[in-house]
N, C-alpha and C positions, 0 to 999 in steps of 0.2 A: 504494500500499499504506500503511495506516495502522499506525504503530507506537506502543507506549506502554512507556516504560521508568519503573520506580519502584524506589526502595530502600525496603523495608517491614520493620517490626518483626515478628518471629515470636512469636507468642503460643501456646506449647505446640507444637501440630503444626498450627496454622491460620494462614492469611495471607488477610486480606481486600482485595479489589482494587475500588475504586471506578473505573468506567469514564467517560471523558468522552463527551459527546454523540455524537461521531462514530461509535461503536460502536453506536448504536440501531438501525440498519438492517440490522445483521448478527444471525444467530441462533446462531452459533458463534464461538469464538476459539480459537486456538492458544496455549497458556500454557506458557513454558519457565521453569523455576525454577532459579537458579543461586545458590550461596552466596556472599554479599557478604564477601570476604574480608578487607576492611578493619576488619570488626566483630570478628575473631577476635585479631589483634594487629597492631601496627606492625612492619613489616620493617626490620631494620637492614642495613647494607650487605653483611655477610657472609651472611645469609640470602638477599638478593636474588641475589648472585652464585652460591650453590649452587643456587638455583631455575633460573636463566636460564643458566648457564654452558653454553656449547656451542650454545645456540639461535640465536646470531648468527654468520655466516660470517665467516671472516678475510679480510680485503682487503689487498693489497699496500700498504706504506706509501708515501706520495707521495714521500718523500725518496728511496726506492729507484729513482725513474723516471729515465731519463737526461735530461739538460738539454733535448734537442729534443723529447722526449716532453711535458715540463711545458708548453712554449710551445702544444703543440696542445690542450692541456686548458683553456687561458685564452681 
């Protein structure tokens, strides 16, 4: 599978994509357009936490394991 990833500047409601030579043998291409959020604003720590809070599961702390269990992890 050939893939192309580019960050492009949006000009009004148009984006121009120059394809590399590897695409010349194909008649169609699937195009997925995602906003590049870094161009909106820089996230501070508080914004990051609000956005991703709850998306990572909680794991037990290593210190809470019994000493014999710690040895089996090493």
